[in-house]
Structure formats: structure tokens, C-alpha cells
C-alpha positions in Angstrom: 6.2 -27.1 4.4 8.8 -28.2 1.9 9.2 -24.6 0.8 11.1 -23.7 4.0 13.6 -26.5 3.7 15.6 -24.8 1.0 15.6 -21.2 2.3 19.3 -20.3 2.1 20.0 -22.0 -1.2 17.0 -20.3 -2.9 17.6 -16.8 -1.5 21.3 -16.9 -2.3 20.7 -18.3 -5.8 18.1 -15.7 -6.8 20.0 -12.8 -5.3 23.1 -13.8 -7.3 21.1 -13.9 -10.5 19.4 -10.6 -9.8 22.7 -8.9 -9.0 24.1 -10.1 -12.3 21.2 -8.4 -14.2 21.7 -4.8 -13.4 18.9 -2.4 -14.2 19.3 -0.6 -17.5 16.8 2.2 -17.5 16.8 5.2 -15.2 14.8 8.0 -16.9 11.5 9.8 -16.4 8.4 8.4 -18.0 4.6 8.4 -17.5 2.0 5.7 -17.4 4.2 2.9 -18.5 1.9 -0.2 -18.8 2.5 -3.1 -16.5 -0.7 -5.0 -17.3 -3.9 -4.2 -19.1 -6.9 -6.2 -17.7 -9.1 -7.9 -20.3 -12.6 -6.6 -21.2 -15.1 -7.0 -18.4 -12.5 -6.7 -15.6 -10.6 -4.0 -13.9 -7.4 -3.6 -11.8 -7.5 -1.7 -8.5 -5.4 -0.9 -5.5 -1.8 -1.3 -6.7 0.9 -2.2 -4.2 4.7 -2.4 -4.5 7.8 -3.4 -2.7 11.5 -2.8 -3.6 13.7 -5.7 -2.9 17.2 -5.4 -1.5 18.8 -5.8 -4.9 16.7 -3.0 -6.5 14.2 -5.3 -8.1 10.6 -3.9 -7.9 7.6 -6.2 -7.2 4.2 -4.9 -8.0 0.7 -6.3 -7.7 -2.9 -5.3 -8.0 -6.4 -6.4 -7.0 -7.9 -8.0 -10.0 -10.5 -10.7 -10.8 -9.3 -12.8 -13.8 -12.5 -13.6 -15.8 -11.0 -17.0 -16.7 -10.3 -18.1 -13.1 -12.7 -19.4 -10.6 -11.2 -17.4 -7.7 -9.4 -14.0 -7.6 -5.7 -13.9 -7.0 -3.0 -11.2 -6.8 -0.7 -11.3 -9.9 2.9 -10.5 -9.1 5.0 -8.5 -11.6 8.7 -7.9 -11.5 10.9 -5.1 -12.9 14.7 -5.2 -13.0 15.2 -2.0 -15.0 13.8 0.8 -12.8 10.1 0.1 -13.8 10.6 0.3 -17.6 9.7 -3.3 -18.3 7.7 -5.9 -16.3 7.4 -9.6 -16.2 4.6 -11.6 -14.6 6.3 -14.1 -12.3 3.7 -15.6 -10.0 0.2 -15.3 -8.4 -0.6 -15.1 -4.7 -3.6 -17.5 -4.4 -5.9 -18.3 -1.5 -4.7 -21.7 -0.2 -6.9 -22.0 2.9 -10.4 -20.3 2.6 -11.7 -21.3 -0.8 -12.7 -17.7 -1.3 -9.8 -16.3 -3.4 -7.6 -13.2 -2.8 -10.4 -10.8 -3.3 -9.0 -7.3 -2.6 -6.5 -5.0 -1.0 -3.0 -6.5 -1.4 0.1 -5.6 0.6 3.8 -6.4 0.0 6.9 -6.2 2.2 10.4 -7.7 2.2 11.9 -8.7 5.5 15.1 -6.8 6.4 15.7 -9.0 9.4 14.7 -12.6 10.4 11.3 -13.2 12.0 11.1 -16.7 13.6 11.9 -19.2 10.9 11.6 -16.7 8.1 15.0 -15.4 7.0 16.0 -11.9 6.0 15.0 -11.4 2.4 11.7 -13.2 2.7 8.9 -11.4 0.8 5.6 -11.2 2.6 2.2 -10.7 0.9 -1.1 -10.0 2.6 -4.6 -9.2 1.4 -8.3 -9.7 1.9 -9.4 -13.3 1.2 -13.2 -12.6 1.2 -16.5 -14.0 0.1 -20.1 -14.5 1.2 -19.0 -16.0 4.5 -16.1 -13.9 5.8 -13.2 -11.5 5.4 -9.8 -12.8 6.2 -6.5 -11.0 6.4 -4.0 -13.7 5.7 -0.2 -13.7 5.4 1.8 -15.5 2.7 5.6 -15.8 2.3 8.0 -16.2 -0.6 11.5 -17.5 -0.1 12.4 -17.0 -3.8 11.9 -13.3 -4.2 8.2 -13.5 -5.2 8.3 -16.5 -7.6 6.3 -18.8 -5.4 4.2 -18.4 -2.2 3.1 -20.4 0.8 0.5 -19.6 3.4 1.9 -18.5 6.8 -0.9 -17.5 9.1 -4.3 -15.8 9.5 -3.9 -12.4 11.2 -7.5 -11.6 11.7 -11.0 -12.7 10.5 -14.2 -10.8 10.2 -17.7 -11.1 8.8 -18.8 -11.0 5.2 -18.0 -7.9 3.1 -20.5 -5.1 4.1 -19.6 -1.5 4.6 -22.8 -0.7 6.6 -22.1 0.4 10.2 -23.0 -2.5 12.5 -21.6 -5.2 10.1 -18.4 -6.9 11.2 -15.9 -7.3 8.3 -12.2 -6.2 8.2 -10.3 -4.5 5.4 -7.1 -3.1 3.9 -4.0 -4.6 5.5 -0.7 -2.8 5.7 2.6 -4.5 6.7 5.1 -2.6 8.9 7.8 -3.9 11.3 9.3 -2.1 14.2 11.8 -3.0 16.9 11.8 -6.7 16.2 8.0 -7.1 15.9 5.9 -7.2 12.8 2.7 -5.2 12.7 -0.2 -5.8 10.4 -2.5 -2.8 10.4 -6.1 -2.9 9.1 -9.6 -1.4 9.1 -12.0 -3.1 11.6 -15.8 -3.0 11.8 -16.0 -5.8 14.5 -15.9 -3.5 17.5 -19.5 -2.6 18.6 -18.3 0.7 19.9 -17.2 1.9 16.5 -18.7 1.8 13.0 -15.1 1.3 11.8 -11.8 1.8 13.5 -8.1 1.4 12.5 -6.0 -1.0 14.5 -3.1 -3.4 14.3 -1.8 -6.7 15.7 1.9 -7.6 16.4 3.9 -10.7 16.0 7.5 -11.8 16.6 7.3 -15.0 14.5 4.6 -14.2 11.8 2.6 -17.2 13.1 1.1 -16.0 16.4 -0.6 -12.6 16.6 -1.2 -10.4 19.7 -4.2 -8.5 20.8 -5.9 -5.9 18.7 -4.4 -2.4 19.4 -6.4 0.6 18.3 -4.7 3.3 16.2 -7.7 5.5 15.3 -10.9 4.8 17.2 -13.3 7.8 17.2 -15.8 8.6 20.0 -18.3 9.3 17.3 -19.7 5.9 16.3 -20.6 6.9 12.7 -17.0 7.9 11.8 -15.2 5.4 9.5 -11.5 6.0 9.5 -9.9 3.7 6.9 -6.9 2.7 4.7 -3.8 2.9 6.9 -0.4 3.7 5.2 2.7 4.5 7.3 6.3 5.7 6.6 9.3 6.8 8.6 10.4 10.4 8.5 14.2 9.9 8.7 15.1 13.5 9.2 13.0 13.9 12.4 12.9 10.3 13.6 9.1 10.5 13.6 6.6 8.3 11.8 3.6 9.4 9.7 0.3 7.6 9.5 -2.2 8.6 6.8 -5.8 7.6 6.6 -9.1 8.6 5.2 -11.6 9.9 7.8 -15.3 10.3 6.7 -17.8 11.4 9.3 -20.0 8.7 7.8 -19.7 6.8 4.5 -20.8 8.9 1.6 -21.6 12.1 3.5 -19.9 15.4 2.4 -17.3 16.6 4.8 -16.4 20.2 5.8 -14.0 20.1 2.8 -16.9 19.2 0.4 -15.6 15.7 -0.3 -16.6 12.4 1.2 -13.4 10.8 2.4 -11.0 13.6 3.6 -7.4 12.8 4.2 -6.0 13.0 7.7 -2.6 12.1 9.2 -0.9 11.5 12.5 2.8 11.9 13.6 4.2 9.6 16.3 7.4 8.4 17.9 6.9 4.8 16.7 4.4 3.1 14.4 2.8 1.0 17.1 1.7 3.9 19.3 -0.3 6.1 17.0 -3.3 5.8 19.4 -1.6 8.5 21.5 -1.3 11.0 18.6 -3.8 13.6 17.4 -5.0 13.5 13.8 -4.9 16.5 11.5 -6.5 17.1 8.1 -4.0 17.3 5.3 -4.9 20.7 3.8 -3.4 22.3 0.7 -5.0 25.0 -1.4 -7.8 25.2 1.3 -8.9 21.7 0.7 -7.8 18.1 1.3 -7.4 15.0 -0.8 -10.3 12.5 -1.1 -9.9 8.9 -0.1 -7.3 6.1 -0.2 -4.2 8.0 0.8 -0.6 6.8 0.4 2.5 8.4 1.9 6.3 8.1 1.3 9.2 10.0 2.7 12.4 10.9 0.8 15.6 12.6 1.9 15.5 14.7 -1.4 14.1 18.2 -1.5 15.9 20.0 1.3 17.4 19.5 4.8 14.1 18.0 6.2 13.5 15.8 3.2 10.0 15.6 1.6 6.8 13.9 2.5 4.7 13.0 -0.6 1.0 12.0 -0.3 -1.3 10.6 -3.0 -5.1 10.4 -2.8 -7.9 8.5 -4.7 -9.3 11.4 -6.7 -6.5 13.9 -7.5 -4.0 13.4 -10.2 -1.7 15.8 -8.4 0.2 14.9 -5.2 0.6 16.7 -1.9 4.1 17.5 -0.6 5.6 18.8 2.7 9.2 19.9 3.3 8.7 20.6 7.0 8.4 17.1 8.5 4.6 17.3 8.4 3.8 20.8 9.7 0.1 21.3 9.2 0.5 24.6 7.4 3.2 23.5 5.0 1.4 21.2 2.5 1.4 22.0 -1.2 -0.2 20.5 -4.2 2.1 19.5 -7.1 1.0 18.5 -10.6 2.4 15.3 -12.1 1.4 13.2 -15.1 0.6 9.8 -13.4 -3.0 8.8 -13.8 -5.4 9.5 -11.0 -6.5 6.1 -9.4 -8.1 4.5 -6.4 -5.4 3.8 -3.8 -2.4 4.7 -5.9 0.9 3.4 -4.6 4.1 5.5 -4.3 7.7 4.3 -4.1 11.1 6.0 -3.5 13.9 3.6 -4.4 16.7 3.2 -1.9 19.4 3.9 -4.4 17.9 7.2 -5.7 16.0 9.5 -3.2 15.3 11.9 -6.1 13.2 9.3 -7.9 9.4 8.9 -7.3 7.3 6.1 -8.8 3.5 6.6 -9.0 1.6 3.3 -9.5 -1.9 3.7 -10.9 -4.8 1.5 -12.0 -8.6 2.2 -12.2 -10.5 4.7 -10.2 -13.1 3.4 -7.7 -15.9 4.5 -10.1 -14.4 3.3 -13.4 -16.8 1.0 -15.3 -15.1 -2.4 -16.1 -17.3 -2.6 -19.2 -15.9 0.7 -20.4 -12.4 1.4 -21.8 -9.8 -0.8 -20.3 -7.6 1.1 -17.8 -4.1 -0.4 -17.4 -2.1 -1.0 -14.3 0.8 1.5 -15.0 3.7 3.3 -13.4 5.1 6.8 -13.8 8.7 7.7 -12.8 9.5 11.3 -11.8 12.2 13.5 -10.3 11.3 14.8 -6.8 13.4 17.9 -7.4 11.5 18.7 -10.6 8.2 17.9 -8.9 8.9 20.4 -6.1 9.9 23.0 -8.6 6.5 22.7 -10.3 8.3 21.2 -13.3 5.5 18.8 -14.4 2.1 19.2 -15.9 -0.8 16.8 -15.8 -0.1 15.6 -19.3 3.7 15.5 -19.6 5.5 13.0 -21.8 
């Protein structure tokens, strides 16, 4: 564990360097390329984290055709997303399976156990023919190197058939001195799939499984948790996809309709009802992502992305079910897009895109890219699908 012996020196040194290199670009742009996968591979499921100094880290699920095992490449931008540098890889150090899919990133804003404020966490699904593993890694040098911390949960081999027992799709979210790792879980024989989380105070030891969405209908497969805080109301919002059964058409004539819950804290969503996110008489389809920004009016704005629609969904009434609207924007449609509102500019929205779920890796290469927009302009219908 030599990595942890130089915590304070490393964090201070890297923070000082980062602060000396102030970002230089603060303009709107669309589909700025971070990384283009080589022929025969594709990038999916982008995830991002803004560090305390304004640096943005971004990663994606990708299988390097020249590597024996998959890893999560980490890219860094210090100029508001305009340019990107590959700084490290999150690799599987314990299972011999690779970091196969579904990355997650988060920077600590308070100490957890021996991990100081400023530590960057990464999670994902280390999976193969034997098991699925939601593991946690830590970086004490702002994403430049990584070390294994703990296994949060373990399931069976990848298999989306009800009755199989894998786990999927981690999301990292702290609350009130505890860290939550949320994920999709097929291990419970009472549910084809449910959403749950486990909590820890030290990132090493994890508590019991707590259900977040567990339907009485066995065939239901809620999935893909993403959570954010609605600062204007003090509530939290939890978005997820909610198919009646995998692949079946829903009431909304799509297969993975988007639902959401509102709650008083992120660890108690089991007590909240779920609502379909409806705009223009329909709902998004699959892999939702939500962010809150104080821009857009006295209540701020909720912005939700889905896996099929290039447009995004907005709500200026702290999640009222009848107040969702669809807004066009030029960022590419993609499976499990990621959204980011930077702390220094609530009017700025980043949309991170990669491949769609059905893109053929043997077809044209789809880049991992980012689009930067104005929330005010978005709400005023100021964008088209092909701006810039």
C-alpha cells in the first residue's frame, strides 16, 4: 500500500500545478472529440467527474483490441472540455477479468477512513465468464494512478435473463458521512432485477444490501441508477429505466421507459413512489442521466438525458410530473450519455456521448465526445440538433 504513504504531498503538489494552469476555453461547442476507438472496437457509457480545481476527468467503457483485458481509460481536461489528455487507465488488479463495463467516477469532498479529501474514486464492473464484480479503486494524485480499495459486491457471470444472478451499473454517491454505491442486482430470487445500494464509512467495509426499487412484479427490471441533489428544494432525484420485462414494448411504445423518484435523502428512496418522466406524451428510452443546475429560474433546472433521444428533458419545477419539456441540442445521441454542470458556471451544460447500444463496432467509428451548451439558451429553444 505504498500509494497511501504519500497522500498529502501528492495531493498538494498536483493541486498546486493544476491551479497554476487555469482553463483557457469557455465557449459553446458540439461533439468535440476526446478519443476515437480504433476499427473493430467501440466506446460506450461515458462517465465524468469535475475535480475541486475545475479539472474534468472523463472515462468510457472500451475494449482495447491490443490489450488482453479491458480497462477504463482516464482523460483529463483543464480548459473547459476543449482539449483532452489521456493520463491513466483503471485496470483490474484482483480478478483477472478486466474492467469490462459501466465505469463510475467521484471525487471525495470529505475524508473517508484513511482516504483524504480530494481522493478520486473509480468503480465499474469487473466481469467475465465466472462473475460480475463491483470493485472500488482510489487515486491520490487526481487520476494519474490507481490502487484497488475494496470489493463492494459480487454476482454471477454476465447474463440478463431473469433468474440469473449478475450485478451491474454502479453509481457512487455519499451522504451524511457515509458512502453509497448503488447498483442493479439480479441476485435476489424475489426479483428479476432490482435497484439497491450498500453503504460504508471507510470505503473498505460495506453494509447490508438496501433496496431502492424492488417491484412486486418479478419480471420488472429497473436499472441504471443516477442520482442528483435538487438544491432549491433540498430533495434528491433518482432516475432509472423501468421495463416491464427486457425487450417488451411499454405503454409508451418503447422498451426501457424512464422513471424517477424524489426523496429526502439518497439512501431512503425505497420509501418514495416512482413516476414516468413524460414530455410530449412520451418518455425517454433507457440509460437515463440527471443533473440539477441553479440556472433557469428560481427553482433551478433538472436536465435528463436518455439512451435514444438526441434532445434532453428539462423541468423547472423541482420535478413536478406535469412540467417536463423536451429541448433540442446538438450533442450526439448515445447509450448512457453523461451530463455535467461545472461548479463555477451553473449556466454551462456538458453532454458526453459515445456509441449507441446498437452501433456496430465494424461500422464507422463513433468517437467519445463532449458538447458544451448554455442552459439559458437550451431552455429558450435556442439550439437545433445540428448546431455548430
